[in-house]
N, C-alpha and C positions, 0 to 999 in steps of 0.2 A: 473465145477468151482473149482478152487483151493484156499484154504484159509489156513493160518497158525494159529495154536492153540496158543493163548496167554492168560495168566492169569495175568492181570496187577495189580499193587499195587495202592490202593488209599492212597496217602501219605499226610503228613502235617496235621495230626489229633492230637488232644491233649485233655486231660481232664482238668477240673477245678483244681485249687489248693485244695487239701484235707487236713483236719486236722486229727490228730490221735484220736482214741477212747481210746487206752491204753497207759499210760505213767508210766514208772517204773524205779527205781534205779537198776543197775546191776553191779556186780563185786566189787572190793576193791576201797576205796577212801572215800572222804568226801561226806556226804549225801545231796541230794537235798530235799527241802521241798516244800509243796504246788504244787505237780506235776500236778494237774488238770488244773492249770493256763496256761499250755503250749498248751492246746487244742484249744484255741482261742486267737486272738490278741485283748486284752482288757485292756492293760496297768496294768494288774495284773500279778505277776511274780512267777514262780518257782525260788527258790534262794538257794545258797549254800555259806557258809563262808569257804574259802580255806586257810588253814594254809600255812606258808612259805614253799616253795619247795615241795608242795603237790599237788596231783591231785584230782579231783572229781571222784565219781562213773560215770560209763556210764549212761547217761540218754537215755533210749530206748523208742522210739515212734513207735507203731505198730497199726494195724487194721485201715487203712485209708479208708476202705469201697469203694475201686475202683470197677467199673463195666465197662468192655470193651466189644466192639462188638466181636462176634465170629470171630475166625481166625485173631485176632490182632497180629501184630509183633511189639515188643518193640523196639523203635528207640532211646529213650533218657529218662533220669531221671533227674529232677531238684528238688533240696532240697533248701528251703529258711528258714533261721533262724533269728529271731529278738531277739538279746541278747546284753548285755552290762555289764561293770563292775562298772561303776558309780563313779570312783575316779581317778585313775592315768593311765588308759589305760595299766595296767600291765597284766591282765589275758589273757592267750593264749588259743584259741581253738586248742586243741592238736591233736586229731584224730577224723575222722568222716567216718563211713562206712554205707553202706546199710546192712540190716539184713533180714534173712529169716529163719523160723523154729528155732529161738533162736540162730542162728549162724551168725556172721558178714561175709559178702560176698564181692567179688570184691576188689577194691583197695581203699586205704586211700586217701581222697580228701583234707586232711589238713596236714600242716607241722608245725603248731605252729604260728598262726598269731594273733595279738591283735584284740580284738572284739569291742573296742570303749568304750566311757565313758558316753554316755547318750542314753536314749530311745527316738529316733525320728521316730519310726515306720518304719525304713528302714531295709530291710532284707539283710543279707549276702547270697550270692548265690553260691551253689555248683552244678556242672553238667550243662547240656545244652540239647537242643533238639536232639543232635546227640551223646550224651555221655551216654553210658550204664554202666559206672563204671567197665569195664572189667568183666562183668557178662554175663550170657546167660539166662536172665529172660524171662519167658513166660507169656502169659495172665493169666494162672492159678496161677503162682507165685504172680503176681501183685495183683490179687483179693484175695489172701490168707490173713487171719487175722494176720498171723505171719510176713507179709512183712512190712518193715519200715526202720527206720534209727536210728543210735545211735551215740552219741558224748560225749567226756569228755573234761574237761578243766584243765589247769595247772597254778599254781601260781609260777612264777620263782623268785619272790622276796625272799631273804633269811631272811628278818627281819619282814615283815608285812603280816598280814592277809587281804585278799580282798574278796569282795562278787561278785559272778557272778549271773546275773539275766537273765532269759529266759521268754520272753513274748509269743512267738509262734514258732512252727516248722511246716512246711507244705511241701507237695510234689505234684508235677505235673508230669504226665507221657505223653510222646510223643510216638505216635504209627502210624503204617500204617495197612491196611487191605489187606490181600492176599486172592483172591478167592480160596476157597478150594472145591468149587462146580464145578466139571468138567463134570457135567451131561448135555448132550445136550437137547435142547427143544424136547418135544414130541407133537404128534398131533393125531387128530381123526376127524371124521365127515366130510370127504371130499365129497363135493356134486357138481355135474355138472348140469347146467340148461338143457342141451340138448346133447344127444348122440344117434343117429347121429345128426349133426348140418347142417342145410341147408346153402349153400354158401350165404354169404351176411348178415347172421344173426350174432348177438353178443353172445358169450358164457359168462356165469356168473359162476364163480367157487368160492365156499366157503370152508374154512377149519378152524378148531379150533386148536389153538396152546397154549401149556402150558410150563412154565419154572419156576424154583425157583427164578431166577433173572428177569431182564427186557428184553423183546424181542426187539432187535434192528432193525432187518430186516426180512421181509417175502416177497419173490418174487417168481414168477412162470416163468420157462424157457420153452418156446414153440418153438420147432424147432430152438434152439440155439439163440433165442431172449428173453431178460429178460423184464418182466413186473412186476411192483410193485403191491403187494397185500395190500390194504388199511385196516387199523384197523377200525372195525365197532363198536363193543362193547363187553364187557366181554372178551372172548377168541377168538372171531371170526374175521377172516380176509377175504377179498374178492377182486377179480379182475373182473371188468366188462368192460374191454377195448379191449378185443381181438376179432376182426372180421376177419375171414380168407378170403383170396383172391383167394385161389385155393382149389380144391377138393382133397381128399385123407385122409390117416391116419396121424394125427398130434400127435407126442409124446410130453409129457410135464412132468416136475418134479417141485415140490415146495421145496424151500430151506428155512430153519429156522435158524436164527442166534441170539444168545442172546448177552447181553452187554459185556460178557467176551469172545466173539468169539467162544463159543461152538456151534457146527454146527450139524444139522440133515437135512435129506431130505426124501421125500416120496417114493423114487424110481420112476420108469417110469410108467406113465399112458398114455392113448391115447384117442383121440376123432376122430371119422370119420366124415369128411366133405363131403356132397353129393350135387348134383345138386338140385336147388330149385324144389319142388314138384308142378306139375301143376294139378289142380283138373279136372278130366274128367267130361264131361257132364253127368248129371243125366238122367237115362233112362226114368224116368217119364216125365221130360221136353221134351225129344225127342218124346215120344208118344203124349203128349199134342200138341206140335207144329205140328206134323204130322197130327193129327186129324183136327186141325185148318186149315191146308192147304187143306185137302181133302174136308172139308165142304165149304171152300171158293171156291174151283173149282166147286163143285156141284151147289152152289148158282149162280156162274157166268154162268154156263151152263143153269140153269133155267131162269135166266134173259134174256139171249140171245134168248132162245126158245120163251119166252113170247113176246119179241119185234118182233121176226120174224113172229109169228102168227098174231099179230096185223097189221103188214105191209101187209101181204097177204090178210087180210080181207079188208083193204082199197082199194087194187088193184081190187078186185072182185066187 
């Protein structure tokens, strides 16, 4: 049997949107207040009054408490921000970056766009299911308490001070899973019901199969013909369908294949098929039947003798 080894990706997986645990002011600029309001969308706001031609500090959100399956491959990052300036649609979202270990990473996803004038609980979206922001983030990075996002705002008006309000910042991670388990299934407890096997009888073969993932196929190959081995319970598989039609030594192998096409086999075993065994007559029965025959003959002789004597007597 020839099989190709393939480790497929399970794609189109995603986390829920997660809120930050840590929110802080970073760098130079106007200070944000009530930072904890960013942790949930509740119509309470972190806010900052921005002087003319001035920017805010970075508002950095980290520790999103992500937990991904082992061997996850990051496919995309989506950041959503519910913010507004409340007056004249003047405030610009100036720069936004992902952050890891206290350092901004990847590319800036903002080039200075107005953020809107009212809170209608609508998020502005950065990134997508296939956008990794020009980073090489790993599962460990995403799960780090230092992973997150940071943004700052700019007031381009040369005369007026405006307030920026942030209700919530949240992140969703898109990922796939690559099987990093290249271990083939293992087996033990191979049991044959009969060897030798009489011609016309059915052989029952059991085997226990083990794997870290799910077993997809177990089959037995006997003289180049494949027979399915059925799952019974636990780790046990069984075939009870093979009834040989000729005598001789029959080679067989059992093949084990898991859901990631990792393959193993038992090697070659054999079963000898013989002519049906005919039970010989038991010597005791032969002796008994022989004695019965002898006694029967003696009785017949005696009966004939008695009849002959009686006949002679009548003649006389």
